[in-house]
KOLSETI-629885 format. One record per residue: residue in one letter; x, y negated, z negated of N, C-alpha, C in turn. Coordinates in steps of 0.1 Angstrom, whole numbers. Layout:
// KOLSETI-629885
+------+-------+-------+-------+-------+-------+-------+-------+-------+-------+
: rest :   n_x :   n_y :   n_z :  ca_x :  ca_y :  ca_z :   c_x :   c_y :   c_z :
+------+-------+-------+-------+-------+-------+-------+-------+-------+-------+
:    a :     X :     Y :     Z :     X :     Y :     Z :     X :     Y :     Z :
...
+------+-------+-------+-------+-------+-------+-------+-------+-------+-------+
This chain:
// KOLSETI-629885
+------+-------+-------+-------+-------+-------+-------+-------+-------+-------+
: rest :   n_x :   n_y :   n_z :  ca_x :  ca_y :  ca_z :   c_x :   c_y :   c_z :
+------+-------+-------+-------+-------+-------+-------+-------+-------+-------+
:    m :    89 :  -142 :   -69 :    74 :  -142 :   -67 :    70 :  -128 :   -63 :
:    k :    59 :  -124 :   -69 :    54 :  -111 :   -66 :    39 :  -112 :   -63 :
:    f :    34 :  -102 :   -56 :    20 :  -102 :   -52 :    13 :   -88 :   -55 :
:    i :     0 :   -89 :   -57 :    -8 :   -77 :   -57 :   -13 :   -75 :   -43 :
:    y :   -10 :   -63 :   -37 :   -15 :   -59 :   -24 :   -26 :   -50 :   -25 :
:    l :   -37 :   -52 :   -17 :   -48 :   -42 :   -16 :   -47 :   -37 :    -1 :
:    v :   -42 :   -25 :     0 :   -39 :   -19 :    13 :   -49 :    -9 :    16 :
:    d :   -56 :   -10 :    28 :   -65 :     0 :    33 :   -56 :    13 :    36 :
:    y :   -61 :    24 :    32 :   -55 :    37 :    35 :   -54 :    39 :    50 :
:    w :   -43 :    43 :    55 :   -40 :    43 :    70 :   -43 :    56 :    77 :
:    v :   -46 :    67 :    69 :   -48 :    80 :    76 :   -62 :    80 :    82 :
:    p :   -63 :    83 :    95 :   -76 :    82 :   102 :   -84 :    95 :    99 :
:    f :   -97 :    93 :   102 :  -107 :   104 :   102 :  -103 :   114 :   113 :
:    p :  -104 :   127 :   111 :  -110 :   134 :   100 :  -100 :   138 :    89 :
:    s :   -87 :   135 :    90 :   -78 :   138 :    80 :   -82 :   131 :    67 :
:    s :   -86 :   119 :    68 :   -91 :   111 :    57 :  -106 :   108 :    60 :
:    e :  -115 :   114 :    53 :  -129 :   113 :    57 :  -134 :    99 :    55 :
:    y :  -131 :    93 :    43 :  -137 :    79 :    41 :  -126 :    69 :    39 :
:    g :  -113 :    72 :    41 :  -103 :    62 :    40 :   -99 :    61 :    25 :
:    g :   -97 :    48 :    21 :   -93 :    46 :     7 :   -86 :    32 :     6 :
:    l :   -82 :    30 :    -6 :   -75 :    17 :   -10 :   -64 :    20 :   -19 :
:    i :   -53 :    13 :   -17 :   -41 :    14 :   -25 :   -38 :     0 :   -31 :
:    c :   -36 :    -1 :   -44 :   -33 :   -13 :   -50 :   -19 :   -12 :   -55 :
:    l :   -10 :   -22 :   -51 :     4 :   -21 :   -56 :     9 :   -35 :   -58 :
:    i :    21 :   -36 :   -64 :    28 :   -49 :   -66 :    41 :   -48 :   -59 :
:    a :    43 :   -59 :   -51 :    56 :   -60 :   -43 :    59 :   -75 :   -41 :
:    s :    71 :   -77 :   -38 :    76 :   -91 :   -35 :    73 :   -96 :   -21 :
:    n :    72 :   -86 :   -12 :    70 :   -90 :     2 :    65 :   -77 :    10 :
:    d :    61 :   -79 :    23 :    56 :   -68 :    31 :    66 :   -57 :    32 :
:    a :    79 :   -60 :    34 :    89 :   -50 :    36 :    90 :   -41 :    23 :
:    e :    90 :   -47 :    11 :    90 :   -40 :    -1 :    78 :   -31 :    -3 :
:    a :    66 :   -37 :     1 :    54 :   -29 :     0 :    54 :   -17 :     9 :
:    f :    59 :   -19 :    21 :    61 :    -8 :    31 :    70 :     3 :    25 :
:    a :    81 :    -1 :    19 :    91 :     8 :    14 :    85 :    17 :     2 :
:    i :    77 :    10 :    -6 :    71 :    17 :   -17 :    61 :    28 :   -12 :
:    l :    53 :    24 :    -2 :    43 :    33 :     3 :    49 :    44 :    11 :
:    s :    59 :    41 :    19 :    65 :    51 :    27 :    73 :    61 :    19 :
:    q :    77 :    58 :     7 :    85 :    67 :    -1 :    76 :    76 :   -10 :
:    e :    63 :    72 :   -11 :    54 :    80 :   -19 :    52 :    94 :   -13 :
:    q :    55 :   104 :   -21 :    54 :   117 :   -15 :    40 :   123 :   -14 :
:    t :    30 :   117 :   -20 :    17 :   123 :   -19 :    10 :   119 :    -6 :
:    y :    15 :   110 :     1 :     9 :   106 :    14 :    15 :   114 :    25 :
:    d :     7 :   117 :    35 :    12 :   125 :    47 :    22 :   118 :    55 :
:    e :    34 :   123 :    57 :    45 :   116 :    64 :    41 :   114 :    79 :
:    k :    33 :   123 :    85 :    31 :   121 :    99 :    23 :   109 :   103 :
:    y :    17 :   102 :    93 :    10 :    89 :    95 :    18 :    77 :    91 :
:    a :    31 :    79 :    88 :    39 :    68 :    82 :    40 :    56 :    92 :
:    h :    39 :    58 :   105 :    40 :    47 :   114 :    28 :    38 :   113 :
:    l :    17 :    42 :   107 :     5 :    34 :   105 :     5 :    26 :    92 :
:    i :    15 :    27 :    84 :    16 :    20 :    71 :    18 :     5 :    73 :
:    m :    28 :     1 :    80 :    32 :   -13 :    82 :    20 :   -22 :    87 :
:    p :    13 :   -17 :    97 :     2 :   -26 :   102 :    -8 :   -29 :    91 :
:    n :   -11 :   -19 :    83 :   -21 :   -21 :    72 :   -15 :   -29 :    61 :
:    v :    -2 :   -28 :    58 :     5 :   -37 :    48 :     4 :   -52 :    53 :
:    a :     6 :   -54 :    66 :     6 :   -67 :    72 :    -7 :   -74 :    71 :
:    k :   -18 :   -66 :    72 :   -32 :   -72 :    72 :   -38 :   -70 :    58 :
:    a :   -31 :   -65 :    48 :   -36 :   -63 :    35 :   -40 :   -77 :    28 :
:    q :   -49 :   -76 :    19 :   -52 :   -88 :    11 :   -40 :   -89 :     1 :
:    k :   -35 :  -101 :    -1 :   -24 :  -103 :   -11 :   -27 :  -115 :   -20 :
:    f :   -24 :  -112 :   -33 :   -27 :  -122 :   -43 :   -15 :  -125 :   -51 :
:    e :   -11 :  -137 :   -51 :     1 :  -141 :   -59 :    -1 :  -139 :   -74 :
:    l :     9 :  -133 :   -80 :     8 :  -131 :   -95 :    14 :  -144 :  -102 :
:    a :     8 :  -148 :  -113 :    12 :  -159 :  -121 :    26 :  -157 :  -127 :
:    s :    30 :  -145 :  -129 :    43 :  -142 :  -135 :    50 :  -131 :  -127 :
:    s :    63 :  -132 :  -126 :    71 :  -122 :  -119 :    76 :  -111 :  -128 :
:    d :    71 :  -111 :  -140 :    75 :  -100 :  -149 :    70 :   -87 :  -146 :
:    y :    61 :   -85 :  -137 :    55 :   -72 :  -134 :    64 :   -64 :  -127 :
:    e :    64 :   -51 :  -129 :    72 :   -41 :  -122 :    66 :   -38 :  -109 :
:    v :    74 :   -37 :   -98 :    69 :   -33 :   -85 :    65 :   -18 :   -85 :
:    g :    55 :   -15 :   -77 :    51 :    -1 :   -75 :    36 :     0 :   -74 :
:    i :    31 :    12 :   -72 :    17 :    15 :   -70 :    10 :    14 :   -83 :
:    l :     0 :     6 :   -84 :    -8 :     5 :   -96 :   -19 :    16 :   -96 :
:    d :   -26 :    17 :   -85 :   -37 :    27 :   -84 :   -40 :    30 :   -70 :
:    s :   -45 :    42 :   -67 :   -48 :    46 :   -54 :   -60 :    55 :   -54 :
:    f :   -69 :    52 :   -44 :   -81 :    60 :   -42 :   -81 :    64 :   -27 :
:    t :   -79 :    76 :   -24 :   -79 :    81 :   -10 :   -87 :    94 :    -9 :
:    t :   -93 :    96 :     3 :  -101 :   108 :     5 :   -94 :   116 :    16 :
+------+-------+-------+-------+-------+-------+-------+-------+-------+-------+
């Protein structure tokens, strides 16, 4: 079973002026956290804020598990 996650960007103001949204596919919160924490374009010093946002993210179950896990799209400021 896989889910689409809509995760609020975790970097606070003023480093991130308006926040953002990351859309990804993962099987569970731990996998979503691993995907996001390994992404090199996100600032490492805020990595401790990723898991709380993953836990409260909107999650939608996919009808098929054929989808590849990973980040689909990201909008951050």
